[in-house]
C-alpha positions in Angstrom: 66.3 5.5 -11.4 65.2 1.9 -11.0 64.5 2.5 -7.4 62.2 5.5 -8.1 60.2 3.5 -10.6 59.7 0.7 -8.2 58.6 3.0 -5.4 56.0 4.7 -7.7 54.6 1.3 -8.8 54.3 0.2 -5.2 52.6 3.4 -4.1 50.2 3.2 -7.1 49.4 -0.4 -6.3 48.7 0.3 -2.6 46.4 3.3 -3.4 44.5 1.2 -5.9 44.3 -1.6 -3.4 43.2 0.9 -0.7 40.5 2.3 -3.1 39.2 -1.3 -3.7 39.0 -1.9 0.1 37.1 1.4 0.5 34.6 0.5 -2.2 34.1 -3.0 -0.7 33.5 -1.5 2.7 31.1 1.0 1.3 29.2 -1.7 -0.5 29.1 -3.9 2.6 27.9 -1.0 4.7 25.2 -0.1 2.3 23.9 -3.6 2.1 23.8 -3.8 5.9 21.8 -0.6 6.0 19.4 -1.8 3.4 19.0 -5.1 5.2 18.3 -3.3 8.4 15.5 -1.3 6.7 14.0 -4.5 5.2 13.9 -6.0 8.7 11.5 -3.4 10.1 7.9 -4.3 10.4 5.5 -2.1 8.3 3.5 -0.9 11.3 2.5 2.4 9.7 1.2 0.7 6.5 -0.5 -1.8 8.7 -2.3 0.9 10.6 -3.3 2.8 7.4 -4.7 -0.5 5.9 -6.7 -1.3 9.0 -8.2 2.2 8.9 -9.1 1.8 5.3 -10.7 -1.5 5.8 -12.7 -0.1 8.7 -13.8 2.9 6.7 -14.9 0.6 3.8 -17.0 -1.5 6.2 -18.5 1.6 7.7 -19.4 2.9 4.2 -21.2 -0.3 3.4 -18.5 -2.0 1.4 -19.7 -5.5 2.5 -23.1 -4.8 1.1 -22.3 -2.7 -2.0 -18.8 -4.0 -3.0 -18.7 -7.5 -1.6 -15.9 -8.8 -4.0 -13.6 -5.9 -3.3 -14.3 -6.0 0.4 -13.5 -9.7 0.6 -10.3 -9.2 -1.3 -9.3 -6.4 1.1 -10.0 -8.5 4.1 -8.3 -11.6 2.8 -5.2 -9.7 1.9 -5.2 -8.0 5.2 -5.3 -11.4 7.0 -2.4 -12.6 4.8 -0.5 -9.5 5.7 -1.1 -10.2 9.4 0.2 -13.8 8.9 3.3 -12.4 7.0 3.9 -9.9 9.8 3.7 -12.8 12.4 6.2 -14.8 10.3 8.5 -11.7 10.1 8.2 -11.6 6.3 8.0 -7.8 6.4 8.4 -7.1 2.7 5.5 -9.5 1.8 3.5 -8.1 4.7 3.9 -4.5 3.4 3.0 -5.5 -0.2 -0.1 -7.3 0.9 -1.1 -4.5 3.3 -0.8 -2.0 0.4 -2.9 -4.1 -1.8 -5.5 -4.6 0.9 -5.6 -0.8 1.4 -6.3 -0.1 -2.2 -8.9 -2.9 -2.4 -10.6 -1.4 0.7 -10.5 2.1 -0.9 -12.1 0.7 -4.1 -14.8 -1.0 -2.0 -15.5 2.2 -0.1 -15.8 4.3 -3.3 -18.1 1.7 -4.9 -20.3 1.7 -1.8 -20.4 5.5 -1.8 -21.3 5.4 -5.5 -24.0 2.8 -5.0 -25.5 4.8 -2.1 -25.5 8.0 -4.2 -27.1 6.1 -7.1 -29.8 4.8 -4.7 -30.4 8.4 -3.4 -30.8 9.6 -7.0 -33.3 6.9 -7.7 -35.2 7.6 -4.5 -35.3 11.3 -5.4 -36.6 10.6 -8.9 -39.3 8.3 -7.5 -40.2 11.1 -5.1 -40.5 13.6 -7.9 -42.6 11.1 -9.9 -44.9 10.5 -6.9 -45.4 14.3 -6.4 -46.3 14.7 -10.2 -48.8 11.9 -10.0 -50.3 13.4 -6.8 -50.5 16.8 -8.5 -52.2 15.4 -11.6 -54.8 13.6 -9.4 -55.6 16.6 -7.4 -55.9 18.7 -10.6 -58.7 16.4 -12.0 
Protein backbone atom coordinates (compact mmCIF):
# COMPACT_ATOMS: atom_id res chain seq x y z
CA UNK A 1 0.00 0.00 0.00
CA UNK A 2 2.86 2.28 0.73
CA UNK A 3 4.25 1.68 -2.73
CA UNK A 4 0.93 2.65 -4.38
CA UNK A 5 0.78 5.93 -2.47
CA UNK A 6 4.32 6.75 -3.41
CA UNK A 7 3.67 6.10 -7.13
CA UNK A 8 0.57 8.32 -7.03
CA UNK A 9 2.48 11.18 -5.43
CA UNK A 10 5.24 10.87 -7.97
CA UNK A 11 2.83 10.88 -10.90
CA UNK A 12 0.93 13.87 -9.47
CA UNK A 13 4.17 15.73 -8.97
CA UNK A 14 5.37 15.06 -12.49
CA UNK A 15 2.05 16.10 -14.07
CA UNK A 16 2.07 19.33 -12.03
CA UNK A 17 5.67 19.91 -13.01
CA UNK A 18 4.83 19.18 -16.64
CA UNK A 19 1.90 21.63 -16.50
CA UNK A 20 4.24 24.31 -15.15
CA UNK A 21 6.69 23.71 -17.97
CA UNK A 22 3.88 23.95 -20.52
CA UNK A 23 2.68 27.25 -19.05
CA UNK A 24 6.22 28.63 -19.01
CA UNK A 25 6.70 27.61 -22.64
CA UNK A 26 3.39 29.19 -23.59
CA UNK A 27 4.29 32.42 -21.81
CA UNK A 28 7.70 32.52 -23.46
CA UNK A 29 6.23 31.82 -26.89
CA UNK A 30 3.61 34.52 -26.47
CA UNK A 31 6.17 37.08 -25.41
CA UNK A 32 8.34 36.23 -28.43
CA UNK A 33 5.37 36.65 -30.76
CA UNK A 34 4.50 40.00 -29.19
CA UNK A 35 8.12 41.12 -29.35
CA UNK A 36 8.16 40.16 -33.01
CA UNK A 37 5.08 42.29 -33.69
CA UNK A 38 6.61 45.25 -31.85
CA UNK A 39 9.66 45.00 -34.08
CA UNK A 40 7.80 45.66 -37.34
CA UNK A 41 8.01 49.17 -38.78
CA UNK A 42 4.59 50.91 -39.00
CA UNK A 43 4.83 51.43 -42.75
CA UNK A 44 1.07 51.39 -43.30
CA UNK A 45 0.47 54.08 -40.64
CA UNK A 46 3.37 56.05 -42.06
CA UNK A 47 1.80 56.02 -45.53
CA UNK A 48 -1.63 57.01 -44.16
CA UNK A 49 -0.06 59.89 -42.23
CA UNK A 50 1.89 61.10 -45.24
CA UNK A 51 -1.32 61.11 -47.28
CA UNK A 52 -3.19 63.01 -44.56
CA UNK A 53 -0.44 65.65 -44.32
CA UNK A 54 -0.41 66.05 -48.11
CA UNK A 55 -4.22 66.40 -48.18
CA UNK A 56 -4.10 69.02 -45.43
CA UNK A 57 -1.49 71.01 -47.35
CA UNK A 58 -3.59 70.76 -50.54
CA UNK A 59 -6.67 71.92 -48.66
CA UNK A 60 -4.85 75.05 -47.49
CA UNK A 61 -3.94 73.88 -44.01
CA UNK A 62 -0.75 75.93 -43.96
CA UNK A 63 -2.76 79.10 -44.60
CA UNK A 64 -5.96 78.47 -42.63
CA UNK A 65 -4.75 76.15 -39.82
CA UNK A 66 -1.08 76.99 -39.40
CA UNK A 67 -0.78 75.76 -35.80
CA UNK A 68 -2.30 72.34 -36.47
CA UNK A 69 -0.37 72.00 -39.71
CA UNK A 70 2.94 72.76 -38.01
CA UNK A 71 2.14 70.25 -35.25
CA UNK A 72 1.34 67.59 -37.85
CA UNK A 73 4.52 68.24 -39.80
CA UNK A 74 6.69 68.31 -36.67
CA UNK A 75 5.26 65.05 -35.35
CA UNK A 76 5.64 63.47 -38.77
CA UNK A 77 9.33 64.43 -38.82
CA UNK A 78 9.73 63.01 -35.31
CA UNK A 79 8.06 59.80 -36.51
CA UNK A 80 10.55 59.63 -39.39
CA UNK A 81 13.44 59.97 -36.95
CA UNK A 82 11.96 57.29 -34.66
CA UNK A 83 11.55 54.97 -37.67
CA UNK A 84 15.17 55.55 -38.62
CA UNK A 85 16.22 54.76 -35.03
CA UNK A 86 14.03 51.61 -35.15
CA UNK A 87 11.82 52.85 -32.30
CA UNK A 88 8.74 51.53 -34.04
CA UNK A 89 6.24 51.92 -31.19
CA UNK A 90 7.17 55.57 -30.78
CA UNK A 91 7.13 56.07 -34.55
CA UNK A 92 3.63 54.64 -34.81
CA UNK A 93 2.35 56.77 -31.93
CA UNK A 94 3.82 59.94 -33.42
CA UNK A 95 2.54 59.08 -36.90
CA UNK A 96 -0.97 58.56 -35.54
CA UNK A 97 -0.85 61.91 -33.74
CA UNK A 98 0.47 63.60 -36.87
CA UNK A 99 -2.35 62.05 -38.89
CA UNK A 100 -5.01 63.45 -36.58
CA UNK A 101 -3.36 66.87 -36.43
CA UNK A 102 -3.31 66.90 -40.22
CA UNK A 103 -6.97 65.89 -40.38
CA UNK A 104 -7.88 68.71 -37.99
CA UNK A 105 -5.87 71.15 -40.12
CA UNK A 106 -7.64 69.95 -43.26
CA UNK A 107 -11.10 70.32 -41.69
CA UNK A 108 -10.26 73.77 -40.33
CA UNK A 109 -9.04 74.85 -43.76
CA UNK A 110 -12.21 73.52 -45.40
CA UNK A 111 -14.34 75.32 -42.80
CA UNK A 112 -12.43 78.58 -43.30
CA UNK A 113 -12.86 78.32 -47.07
CA UNK A 114 -16.58 77.65 -46.67
CA UNK A 115 -16.88 80.62 -44.30
CA UNK A 116 -15.12 82.82 -46.85
CA UNK A 117 -17.42 81.57 -49.62
CA UNK A 118 -20.47 82.42 -47.50
CA UNK A 119 -19.11 85.91 -46.82
CA UNK A 120 -18.39 86.42 -50.52
CA UNK A 121 -21.93 85.28 -51.40
CA UNK A 122 -23.45 87.66 -48.84
CA UNK A 123 -21.36 90.51 -50.21
CA UNK A 124 -22.51 89.60 -53.72
CA UNK A 125 -26.15 89.67 -52.60
CA UNK A 126 -25.59 93.03 -50.91
CA UNK A 127 -23.99 94.44 -54.07
CA UNK A 128 -26.92 93.26 -56.20
CA UNK A 129 -29.40 94.86 -53.77
CA UNK A 130 -27.58 98.16 -53.86
CA UNK A 131 -27.39 98.02 -57.65
CA UNK A 132 -31.12 97.31 -57.79
CA UNK A 133 -31.91 100.23 -55.50
CA UNK A 134 -29.80 102.61 -57.61
CA UNK A 135 -31.41 101.59 -60.86
CA UNK A 136 -34.90 101.90 -59.30
CA UNK A 137 -34.29 105.56 -58.44
